[in-house]
Structure formats: structure tokens, C-alpha cells
C-alpha positions as CSV (number, residue, x, y, z in Angstrom):
1,M,142.8,149.9,117.5
2,A,139.3,149.4,116.1
3,R,136.2,147.4,117.0
4,E,135.2,144.5,114.8
5,K,131.7,144.4,116.2
6,L,129.0,147.0,116.1
7,Q,127.1,147.8,119.3
8,F,123.6,149.3,119.6
9,I,120.6,149.2,121.9
10,L,117.5,147.2,121.1
11,D,114.6,147.0,123.6
12,G,116.9,148.3,126.4
13,Q,119.6,145.7,125.8
14,V,123.0,146.2,124.3
15,R,123.4,144.1,121.2
16,S,126.8,143.3,119.7
17,V,126.9,142.1,116.1
18,G,129.9,140.9,114.1
19,A,130.7,138.4,111.4
20,I,128.0,139.8,109.1
21,D,128.0,141.2,105.6
22,P,128.5,145.0,106.3
23,T,126.2,145.9,103.5
24,T,123.3,144.1,105.1
25,T,120.4,146.5,105.5
26,V,118.6,147.0,108.8
27,L,115.5,145.6,107.2
28,Q,117.2,142.5,106.0
29,W,118.7,141.9,109.5
30,L,115.4,142.5,111.3
31,R,113.3,140.2,109.1
32,G,116.1,137.6,108.6
33,A,118.4,137.1,111.6
34,E,115.9,138.5,114.2
35,R,112.6,137.3,112.7
36,R,111.1,140.7,113.6
37,C,108.6,140.7,110.7
38,G,106.6,143.7,111.9
39,T,108.9,145.8,109.8
40,K,107.7,145.3,106.3
41,E,109.4,145.5,102.9
42,G,107.2,147.4,100.4
43,C,109.3,149.2,97.9
44,A,112.8,148.7,99.1
45,E,113.7,152.2,97.9
46,G,112.5,154.5,100.7
47,D,109.2,155.6,99.2
48,C,106.5,153.6,100.9
49,G,107.4,153.8,104.6
50,A,106.4,150.3,105.4
51,C,109.9,149.6,106.8
52,T,110.0,152.7,109.1
53,V,112.0,152.2,112.3
54,V,113.1,154.8,114.8
55,L,116.7,155.6,115.8
56,G,117.6,157.1,119.1
57,E,120.9,159.0,119.6
58,L,122.5,161.4,122.0
59,A,121.7,165.0,121.5
60,G,121.9,168.1,123.7
61,D,118.6,169.8,123.1
62,P,115.7,167.3,123.2
63,P,114.2,166.1,126.4
64,E,116.6,164.1,128.5
65,G,119.3,164.4,125.9
66,V,118.0,161.8,123.4
67,R,116.7,162.5,119.9
68,L,114.4,160.0,118.2
69,R,114.0,160.1,114.4
70,A,112.1,157.9,111.9
71,V,114.2,156.4,109.1
72,N,113.8,153.8,106.3
73,A,115.2,150.4,107.4
74,C,115.4,149.3,103.8
75,L,118.1,151.8,102.9
76,L,120.0,151.9,106.2
77,L,123.1,149.7,106.4
78,L,123.3,147.7,109.6
79,P,126.6,149.2,110.7
80,A,125.0,152.6,110.8
81,L,123.2,151.5,114.0
82,D,126.6,151.6,115.9
83,G,126.2,153.7,119.0
84,K,122.5,154.2,118.6
85,A,119.2,152.8,119.9
86,L,116.9,151.0,117.5
87,F,113.1,150.9,118.0
88,T,110.8,148.7,115.9
89,V,107.1,148.1,116.2
90,E,107.9,145.1,118.5
91,S,109.8,147.5,120.8
92,L,106.6,149.2,121.7
93,Q,105.2,145.9,123.0
94,A,108.4,145.4,125.1
95,Q,107.6,148.6,127.0
96,G,104.6,147.1,128.8
97,P,101.5,145.0,128.5
98,A,99.3,147.8,127.2
99,L,99.4,149.2,123.7
100,H,101.4,152.3,123.1
101,P,99.1,155.4,123.0
102,V,99.7,155.7,119.2
103,Q,98.8,152.0,118.7
104,Q,95.7,152.3,120.8
105,A,94.6,155.4,119.0
106,L,95.0,153.7,115.6
107,V,92.7,150.9,116.9
108,D,90.1,153.3,118.3
109,C,90.1,155.4,115.2
110,H,90.0,152.4,112.7
111,G,93.2,153.5,111.2
112,S,94.1,150.1,109.8
113,Q,92.6,147.8,107.2
114,C,94.9,145.3,105.6
115,G,97.5,146.3,108.1
116,F,100.6,145.9,105.9
117,C,101.5,149.6,106.1
118,T,100.3,150.0,109.7
119,P,103.6,149.3,111.5
120,G,105.3,152.0,109.5
121,F,102.6,154.5,110.4
122,V,102.9,153.5,114.0
123,M,106.7,154.2,114.0
124,S,106.4,157.5,112.2
125,A,103.7,158.6,114.7
126,F,105.7,157.2,117.6
127,A,108.8,159.3,116.7
128,L,106.6,162.4,116.6
129,Y,104.8,161.6,119.8
130,E,107.9,160.9,121.8
131,S,109.8,163.9,120.4
132,E,107.4,166.8,120.3
133,R,105.4,167.4,123.4
134,A,103.0,170.0,122.0
135,P,100.0,168.7,120.0
136,P,101.0,169.0,116.3
137,S,99.1,171.0,113.7
138,R,97.4,169.2,110.8
139,Q,100.2,170.5,108.6
140,R,102.9,169.0,110.9
141,I,101.0,165.6,111.0
142,D,100.8,165.5,107.2
143,E,104.5,166.3,106.9
144,V,105.4,163.5,109.3
145,L,103.2,161.0,107.6
146,A,104.0,162.0,104.0
147,G,106.6,159.2,103.8
148,N,104.1,156.5,104.7
149,L,101.8,155.2,101.9
150,C,98.5,153.4,102.4
151,R,96.4,152.0,99.6
152,C,93.2,151.1,101.5
153,T,92.4,153.1,104.6
154,G,92.7,156.7,103.6
155,Y,94.6,159.1,105.8
156,R,91.8,160.8,107.8
157,P,91.5,158.1,110.5
158,I,95.3,157.9,110.8
159,V,95.5,161.7,111.3
160,D,92.7,161.4,113.8
161,A,94.7,158.7,115.6
162,V,97.7,161.0,116.0
163,R,95.5,163.7,117.5
164,Q,93.8,161.3,119.8
165,A,97.2,159.9,121.0
166,Y,98.2,163.4,122.0
167,A,94.9,163.9,123.7
168,A,95.5,160.8,125.8
169,G,98.8,161.9,127.3
170,T,102.4,162.7,126.7
171,G,105.4,160.6,125.6
172,A,107.8,158.4,127.6
173,G,108.6,159.7,131.1
174,A,111.8,161.4,132.1
175,D,113.1,158.3,133.9
176,A,112.9,156.2,130.7
177,R,114.6,158.9,128.6
178,T,117.3,159.4,131.2
179,A,118.0,155.7,131.3
180,L,118.3,155.5,127.5
181,A,120.6,158.5,127.5
182,A,122.8,156.8,130.1
183,A,122.9,153.6,128.1
184,L,123.9,155.5,124.9
185,R,126.6,157.3,126.7
186,G,128.0,153.9,127.7
187,L,128.4,153.1,124.0
188,A,130.0,156.4,123.1
189,G,133.7,157.2,123.2
190,G,134.9,153.7,122.2
191,E,137.2,152.7,119.4
192,P,136.0,153.4,115.8
193,L,134.2,150.6,114.0
194,D,136.0,148.5,111.4
195,L,133.7,145.7,110.4
196,A,134.9,143.2,107.8
197,H,133.3,140.0,106.6
198,G,133.1,138.0,103.4
199,G,135.5,140.2,101.5
200,K,133.5,143.4,102.4
201,R,134.4,146.1,104.9
202,F,132.7,149.0,106.6
203,V,134.9,151.6,108.4
204,A,133.7,154.6,110.5
205,P,136.5,157.0,111.4
206,R,135.8,159.4,114.2
207,T,138.0,162.4,113.3
208,L,138.4,164.3,110.1
209,P,142.2,163.7,109.8
210,A,141.6,160.0,110.3
211,L,138.9,160.0,107.6
212,A,141.0,162.0,105.2
213,S,144.1,159.8,105.7
214,F,142.1,156.6,105.2
215,L,140.8,157.9,101.9
216,V,144.2,158.8,100.6
217,D,145.2,155.2,101.3
218,H,142.0,153.8,99.9
219,P,140.9,156.1,97.1
220,G,138.4,153.6,95.7
221,A,136.3,153.5,98.9
222,L,132.6,154.5,98.7
223,L,131.5,157.2,101.1
224,V,128.2,156.9,102.9
225,A,126.2,159.2,105.1
226,G,122.5,158.5,105.1
227,G,122.5,155.8,102.5
228,T,119.5,157.2,100.7
229,D,121.3,156.7,97.4
230,L,123.9,154.0,98.2
231,G,121.2,151.9,99.8
232,L,119.6,151.5,96.4
233,W,122.8,150.0,95.0
234,V,122.2,147.2,97.5
235,T,118.5,146.7,97.3
236,K,117.8,147.4,93.6
237,E,121.1,146.9,91.8
238,H,122.5,144.2,94.1
239,R,126.0,145.6,93.7
240,D,129.0,144.3,95.7
241,L,130.4,147.1,97.7
242,P,133.9,146.0,98.8
243,L,134.7,149.0,101.0
244,V,132.3,151.5,102.5
245,V,133.4,154.4,104.7
246,S,131.0,156.3,106.9
247,V,131.3,160.0,107.4
248,N,128.6,160.2,110.1
249,E,131.0,159.8,113.1
250,V,133.1,162.9,112.2
251,P,131.8,165.9,114.3
252,E,133.3,168.5,111.9
253,L,131.2,167.1,109.1
254,R,128.0,167.6,111.1
255,A,128.6,171.1,112.2
256,I,126.5,174.2,111.3
257,Q,127.9,177.7,111.7
258,A,126.0,180.9,111.0
259,T,128.0,184.1,111.1
260,E,127.8,187.6,109.7
261,V,129.6,186.5,106.5
262,G,127.5,183.5,105.8
263,L,126.2,180.0,106.6
264,T,128.6,177.0,106.6
265,L,127.3,173.5,106.8
266,G,129.3,170.3,107.2
267,A,128.8,167.8,104.3
268,A,127.2,165.2,106.6
269,V,124.6,167.6,108.0
270,T,121.2,166.0,107.4
271,Y,118.4,167.9,105.7
272,T,116.5,167.8,109.0
273,D,119.3,169.4,110.9
274,A,120.0,171.9,108.1
275,L,116.4,173.0,107.8
276,P,116.3,175.6,110.6
277,A,119.5,177.2,109.5
278,L,118.5,177.2,105.8
279,S,115.0,178.6,106.7
280,A,116.7,181.4,108.6
281,Y,119.0,182.1,105.7
282,H,116.0,182.4,103.4
283,A,112.4,181.1,103.6
284,D,112.5,179.6,100.1
285,L,115.3,177.3,101.1
286,G,113.3,176.0,103.9
287,A,110.3,175.4,101.6
288,L,112.5,173.5,99.2
289,V,114.1,171.3,101.8
290,R,110.6,170.3,103.1
291,R,109.9,168.9,99.7
292,I,113.0,166.7,99.5
293,G,111.8,163.1,99.9
294,S,110.0,162.3,103.1
295,T,110.6,162.9,106.8
296,Q,112.5,159.5,106.9
297,I,114.7,160.5,103.9
298,R,115.4,164.0,105.3
299,N,116.3,162.4,108.7
300,A,119.1,160.4,106.9
301,G,120.0,162.2,103.7
302,T,122.6,164.9,103.7
303,L,123.3,168.1,101.9
304,G,126.8,167.0,101.0
305,G,125.5,163.8,99.5
306,N,123.1,165.6,97.3
307,L,126.0,167.6,95.8
308,A,128.6,164.8,95.6
309,N,126.1,162.5,93.8
310,A,126.1,165.2,91.0
311,S,122.6,164.3,89.8
312,P,121.3,166.7,87.2
313,I,117.9,166.7,89.0
314,G,119.1,167.1,92.6
315,D,117.0,169.5,94.5
316,T,119.6,171.6,96.3
317,P,122.2,172.4,93.6
318,P,120.2,174.9,91.6
319,A,119.4,176.9,94.8
320,L,123.0,176.8,96.0
321,L,124.3,177.8,92.5
322,A,122.1,180.8,92.5
323,L,123.3,181.8,96.0
324,D,126.9,181.7,94.9
325,A,127.8,178.7,97.2
326,T,131.3,177.4,97.5
327,V,132.5,173.9,98.6
328,T,135.6,172.9,100.6
329,L,137.4,169.7,99.4
330,R,140.0,167.9,101.4
331,R,142.7,165.3,100.5
332,G,144.9,164.3,103.3
333,A,145.9,167.5,105.2
334,E,145.3,169.7,102.1
335,E,142.1,171.7,101.5
336,R,140.9,173.7,98.6
337,E,137.8,175.8,98.0
338,L,135.8,175.8,94.8
339,P,132.8,177.7,93.5
340,L,130.0,175.3,93.3
341,S,129.7,176.3,89.6
342,T,133.0,174.5,88.9
343,F,132.3,171.5,91.1
344,F,130.1,169.6,88.6
345,A,132.2,168.2,85.8
346,G,129.7,166.1,83.9
347,Y,126.8,163.7,84.3
348,R,127.4,162.1,87.8
349,K,130.9,163.5,87.8
350,T,132.5,166.1,90.1
351,A,135.8,167.9,90.5
352,L,136.7,165.5,93.4
353,R,140.1,163.9,92.9
354,P,140.9,160.3,94.0
355,G,141.1,160.2,97.8
356,E,139.4,163.6,98.2
357,L,136.2,164.3,100.0
358,L,133.7,167.2,100.3
359,T,133.8,168.6,103.8
360,R,131.9,171.9,103.9
361,I,129.3,174.0,102.0
362,H,129.4,177.8,102.4
363,L,126.6,180.2,101.6
364,P,127.7,183.8,101.6
365,R,125.4,186.5,103.0
366,G,123.7,188.3,100.0
367,A,123.4,191.9,99.4
368,P,120.5,193.6,101.3
369,G,117.3,193.5,99.2
370,R,118.5,190.5,97.1
371,L,115.5,188.9,95.4
372,F,115.7,185.1,95.7
373,R,113.3,182.5,94.6
374,V,113.5,178.7,94.0
375,Y,110.8,176.7,92.4
376,K,110.5,172.9,92.1
377,V,108.2,171.5,89.5
378,S,107.3,167.8,89.8
379,K,104.2,165.6,89.3
380,R,103.5,165.4,93.0
381,F,104.1,167.9,95.8
382,D,105.5,165.4,98.3
383,Q,108.1,162.8,97.7
384,D,108.8,163.4,94.0
385,I,111.9,164.2,91.9
386,S,112.1,167.4,90.0
387,A,111.2,167.6,86.3
388,V,112.7,171.1,86.5
389,C,114.0,173.1,89.4
390,G,114.8,176.8,88.9
391,A,116.5,179.2,91.3
392,F,117.0,182.9,90.8
393,A,119.0,185.5,92.8
394,L,118.8,189.1,91.6
395,E,120.4,192.2,93.0
396,L,118.3,195.2,92.2
397,E,119.3,198.9,92.3
398,A,117.1,201.8,91.2
399,G,114.8,199.6,89.3
400,R,117.6,197.9,87.3
401,V,119.2,194.5,87.7
402,R,122.7,195.0,89.0
403,S,123.5,191.3,89.0
404,A,121.7,188.1,88.2
405,R,122.3,184.4,88.9
406,V,119.9,182.0,87.1
407,A,120.3,178.3,87.8
408,Y,118.4,175.2,86.8
409,G,118.3,171.5,87.5
410,G,116.8,169.0,85.0
411,M,117.9,171.1,82.0
412,A,121.3,169.6,81.2
413,A,123.7,166.8,82.2
414,V,124.6,168.8,85.3
415,P,122.9,171.5,87.4
416,V,123.7,174.7,85.4
417,R,123.6,178.4,85.4
418,S,122.1,180.1,82.3
419,A,124.7,182.6,81.1
420,A,122.3,183.8,78.4
421,A,119.5,184.6,80.9
422,E,121.9,186.3,83.2
423,A,123.3,188.5,80.4
424,A,119.7,189.3,79.3
425,L,118.9,190.5,82.8
426,T,122.1,192.2,84.0
427,G,122.2,196.0,83.6
428,R,118.6,196.2,82.3
429,P,115.4,197.5,83.9
430,F,113.7,194.9,86.0
431,D,110.5,194.9,84.0
432,E,108.3,192.5,82.0
433,A,110.2,193.1,78.7
434,T,113.5,192.2,80.3
435,V,112.1,189.1,81.9
436,E,110.6,188.0,78.6
437,A,114.0,188.4,76.9
438,A,115.6,186.4,79.6
439,A,113.0,183.6,79.4
440,A,113.5,183.4,75.6
441,A,117.3,183.3,76.2
442,V,116.9,180.3,78.5
443,E,114.7,178.4,76.1
444,A,117.2,179.0,73.3
445,E,120.3,178.2,75.3
446,L,119.5,175.0,77.2
447,S,118.8,171.7,75.6
448,P,117.2,169.3,78.0
449,I,116.4,165.7,77.3
450,S,113.0,163.9,77.2
451,D,112.5,161.2,79.8
452,M,109.8,159.7,81.9
453,R,109.4,162.8,84.0
454,A,109.0,165.4,81.2
455,S,109.6,166.1,77.5
456,A,112.4,168.4,76.4
457,A,109.8,170.9,75.0
458,Y,108.0,170.9,78.4
459,R,111.2,171.5,80.3
460,R,112.2,174.4,78.0
461,R,108.8,176.0,78.4
462,V,108.7,175.5,82.2
463,A,112.3,177.0,82.5
464,G,111.2,180.2,80.8
465,N,107.9,180.3,82.7
466,L,109.6,180.1,86.1
467,L,111.4,183.3,85.2
468,R,108.0,184.8,84.4
469,K,106.7,183.5,87.7
470,L,109.5,185.3,89.4
471,W,108.5,188.5,87.8
472,L,104.8,188.1,88.6
473,E,105.4,187.2,92.2
474,S,107.7,190.2,92.7
475,E,105.5,192.5,90.7
476,G,108.5,194.4,89.5
477,D,109.3,195.4,93.1
478,A,112.9,196.8,93.3
479,G,112.8,196.7,97.1
480,A,113.5,193.9,99.5
481,A,112.3,190.4,98.6
482,R,109.1,189.5,100.4
483,P,109.5,185.9,101.7
484,R,106.3,183.9,101.8
485,P,105.4,181.7,104.7
486,V,107.6,178.6,104.7
487,G,104.7,176.2,104.7
488,E,103.0,177.8,101.7
489,V,102.0,175.2,99.1
490,R,103.0,176.0,95.5
491,P,104.5,174.3,92.5
């Protein structure tokens, strides 16, 4: 059996919604059916943050077992609310007659002018305030607010408001959080959602066998996790999506396992959840993930989605290629494992067969002393897509390069390794002359295109220069790689 209505909590009340287009976004539902117009539509593509809302869901580690995270309502399909709690800017008013401390601080610090973007800032700050008890650093505040754009106020008074809110007190009390957790537990454990209306259908299996079996029977179904790409098909391309299948309710796909042999992440692990494990694996991976979209995007987007979309300018594929990652694919009860280097079959194409899905990504432990760097080059530091992304993993022995993996995004129709650069490095002394030869090999081998982000000539030059940057940062050191602080700002 399956449920034909989604259930979620809004302002402390369980809401049950059915007989609605399952590709309706949360933003469309809030502003249309609910007339909650505090949540704004600015860009409808997850860039401006005016539509920011907060989702609450059960989790074991945060206070009182509830995790609050800011997301973009413009990209989130309404059925994704199933089993969760939704907070909008109006929800803060429902908590009592007084303004929420974040709202009051924005008033006191003059953090709003035209006010259009203000509800989004409020909700991003609300999620931080209610989730992290210790006063945040300026860097943390900037990171949280990077997904909210303001044209007229400037960010100093908004940053000041976050600080003042923390100075005024702490977040919601334990009783309120415990009550919310109890209400969420009341929604958990029911039948899986199968919402159909107007010739469209949204299905959310709750086990991996059920998901895999459904896809064998429906090989044309579209998989969705965070919706950070698929949501654009709704808001920008106005596509009809007849059958959408969510992977978010399958526990195996959200699992993270670190062992002596490597790090394994489920395909539906969000960037936010993957960040601690990836940072522990290598600091450069943590630095890269922090530059993927905004906090709202990282709270929804997934590592598996970034790979399965097969974009040539995706941020994670070059790093994972350089680290010799493998992927596990499943069709029905059968699984197979592929090197990531054979997963990308062409522009926006992968080795996935009809009815098959990506379930896990595995990063093996590297040799001691492996030199690893990943560099993302874009026009903006925050919330921008790569023009070129380069990742390099070298094993050094007695001053020579024993093995080399050189990978790039933005240099071909798919994320690629540079065989010419790897050949120019392997077996040779790790010195400036070797690196120059490898840089020249990259520039000769790869043929990028010119587009709105960069010209082909620029990309070729940058690709070579990133190898030179690797050499300059390592200073020819054949010993252990020296990770920089994760928060360090660099191109």
C-alpha cells in the first residue's frame, strides 16, 4: 500500500495535501494555494535566496533530535516536504506576539531597506540561530548568508543583526524542540508516498530493493534528490515531468562510512552531510565543497546527483577522478562497480543503463604522502560555476613522480583525465622542468570550447597554470602534502 497524500508540519499543525500537481514547487504552493507571500520569487533558480524556507527533520545529533536547514523553495518539489516540518517567515510570527530575535535584530540594526530580500535573510539566519548555539564567527555568518543577495542594504548591518540576535539569547527551548520531534516521529514509519494527479506522478520508495525494482519496471522515470537541477526544468524550462522518483527516503543512499580502506558515501548524501567526511579525507575536498552553490543548495544537492548529471563543469568529478573514485550501479538486484573514469560516456551521458541507478561513491585511501590539490577557477568565489576545475593527485618517491592523476572539468564534453600530462609526470623528477612539460602537454592535448564563462584559449592557459600552481605551492617537496586551513580563500 502507498499513501496518496503527503503529510508535513506547518506552524505546529499536520497538513495533508493531495490532488495536486506533484511537480508543484514549494514556492508556488506557498504563494498560490496558501497565500503566504512573505516567501519571495526572485530568480526562480536558487541563486538569490529570496525564497528561502527552513525544513525540519528528525536527526540524532542536534538538540532534541531535530535538524533545521535552509533550502530554496523555488527548486523544492512540494512532495519533498513529506514527513518534514516547514518553516516560513510567517511561521516566526506564529510562535508568539513578539518578533523572533533574528527579526528584532534586523530591525534594530537597520538591516532592511526595500525589504524584498529580507524574509530570505531572516530564514537563513533563523536556521543558523536555532541550530548552532555558539555565537558564529564572521566567516561562518558570511558562509550562511552567501546564498542571499541584497541589492540595496549592504551586508554589514545584516551581519551585525546576526551577532546581536546571538547576544540577545539562544534559540527555541528544549520543550518546543522536543514537541516538534514528537510530531515528526508521528509522521514517520508510514506507507511510502505515491502521489498522482493530472497525468503526473511522484513516488518515494523507502527501501533500496523497492526503489531498484520500481526503476526496472519504469526505466523512463526521472530520479530526484535535492532538485537543484531538476527544479530548473520546472521553473525555467516548464517541462512536463510525467514520473518523478525520489531517492531521499532510502536510508542506504544517505549513509556515510569511513574505514581503513576508504570513504564510501551514498548517492543521496547531501553536500552538507558529506562535508565533514570529505574534509577529514582531505582538506582540499572540504574547501571545494564549501564553494559549491550556497548553503541552501548544499543542504539539498547531492554528490550522486552531481555525478549522474554528467555536466562537464560539475565541481566534484575532477577531484573524484584524481582520487581514483569508483561508483556502484544497481539494476534490480544486480550491482556492478565502475571506475569513475569510465562512468562518463559523453556530454550529459553516463554508463547508466535503463532502469539502473547510482547507489554509492567510494574513495580509496591514498598512499601515505600523496600530494593532492584541487583548484576551482570561476568569476566569483561564492555561488559560481567553474570555468575550469583542476585536480591533481601525485605519489612521490625519492624526489620522483611514481604515479600521477591529472583531471579537469570545463576542458572537454565530459570531466576528463589528461593522459598526456600524466605521462609527462610519471617516472620523472618532480621539478619545475617536469611540471612545465606536463603543463604544455595539457594545453596541447585538450580542446575546450569558448562560451560565456571563458574562451578556449583562456581555459587552455589556466589548465596549464593550475599545474604550475601545484608546483609552486608544493615547492618541489617530495614529502607529505601540507593541507592548508579549510577556510583559506584562494582561486
